[in-house]
N, C-alpha and C positions, 0 to 999 in steps of 0.2 A: 638636292638639299643636303645640307650637311647637318649632321647630328652632333650636338654638343655633348661631349662625354665629360662628366664631372669626375675629377680625381678625388679620391678619398683623402682626407686631411692626413698629413704626415704625422706619425706618432710623436707626441711631445716628450721631451726628456724630463729629467727631474726639475722641479721648480727651483729657481735661483735662490729663493729664501731658505731652502732646506740646508744646504752646505753652510750658509752663513749662520744659521741657528746652531749647527753642530760646532762651528768654530767658536762661537760665543760661549757655549756650554763648556767646551774644552778649555778655553781661557779662564773661565770662572773656576773650574776645578783646579787648574794649575795655580791660580792665585790663592785659593783656599789652602791647598797643600803647602805652598810656599810660606804662607802666614803661620801655619802650624809648625813647620819644620825649621824655619830660619832662626827663631830665637834659640832653639836647642843647639843648632850648629854653631851659632855665634858664641853661646855659652861654653861650648866644648873647646872651641879654638881660641877664644879671647875671654876667659872668665873675668869677672869684675875685679878691679883693684881694691885694696883695703879701703874701708870707709873712713879715711882720715883727712884732715885738712892738708891737701897736697903742698900748698905753699908754706906751711908752717912746720913740716916734719922733714927729717933727713934720714934716708935709708942707710943703715949701718951694715946690715947683713940680710941675705935672702937665701933660702934653701928650698929645694924641691925634694920633699921627703919621699914621695912616691907619686905615681900618676894621680892627679886630682887632689893632691894634698901638698900645701906649701906653708912655709913659715917665714916671717919677716921680723926684723928688729929695727925699730926707728927710735930716734931721739928728737926732742923738741925743746924749745925755749918757753913754750906755753906751760902753764901749770897743769898738773895732772887733772884737776877739776875741769879746766877748760877743754882739755882733750876728751875726757870722758863725756862731758855734756855735748860736745860736738857729735861724737859717735852716737850718743843716745838720741839726739834730735834728728840725725840723719837716718839711722836704721833701727834704733830702739834696742831693747834687750839688755840694758846696762843695770848693774846692781852696784850701788855705791856702798862702800864699807862704812860702818857706823862711825868709826873714828877718823874718817878721811878729812873732815873739815869742809866738805863740799855742801853739806846741808846747813844753812844758816840757823836752823832751829836746834841743831845738835852741836855741842861743843866738840872741839878737836882735842884729842889726847896725844897728839903728835908731838914728839920732842924735836925741836929744831935741830937740823943737822943729821937727822936719821932718815933712812930710806923707808918709805911706807907705800903699801898698795892702796890706790885710791878706788879703783873700780874693776869689775870683771864684766865683760859684755859678751852676750851669746846671741847675736842676731842671726836670723835666717832670711836669705833672699831667694826668691824664685827666679830662675833664668831658664825659660823654655820649660822643658820637662825635668829639669834638674833643680836641686836645692843647693845653695851655697851656704854652708854653715860656718860662721865665724866664731872664733874665741879671741877676745882682745883683753889683754891684761895691761893696765896702766899703773906704773910705779913712778913716784916722784920723790923729791927731797934730795936730789943730787946737788953737790956744792960746786961752785965755780972752780976751775974753768970748764967743768963738764956741763952739758945741757941739763936743765932742770928735771926733765921727764924722760922716761924710757917707756916705749910701747912695744909689746910683743904681740904679734898677730899670727893666728893660725887660720888657714882656709881649707875646708874640705868640700869638694864638689862631688855630689852624690845623686843618684837617681832614686834614693829612698823616698818614701812618702813625705810630703811636705808637712 
């Protein structure tokens, strides 16, 4: 008579679902870190361009003052009020001078043929963990053949508190 000997079941390895859960958790952490870091890296490598109507302005001069600090000079055939309103609608932070003639409720004390400052804009944009601080000065009143308006823009990229 033969005796049947039962073999003990072979020890089982790690369940298949455990490494899959580990991979899903690792992927989720990588995506979370990428979402947090990517805007900052993009802001450092490709900071935003000046908030101006690109098809209506002409770049005259550009200077890199120091790392994270730039200056541009633009001209435009748009009126100073149109340029300043565009910037104010896009990023805000514009202050119109009382005598600029941009407010229909206030009169203009501008003498035709004279240069005058229309607005100063101080918007701040957040790019990742950085702040982009703009200073935009809009001057108009230039006579033909020169363009009507001059726009001077300064950009400072900083990690100071927003």
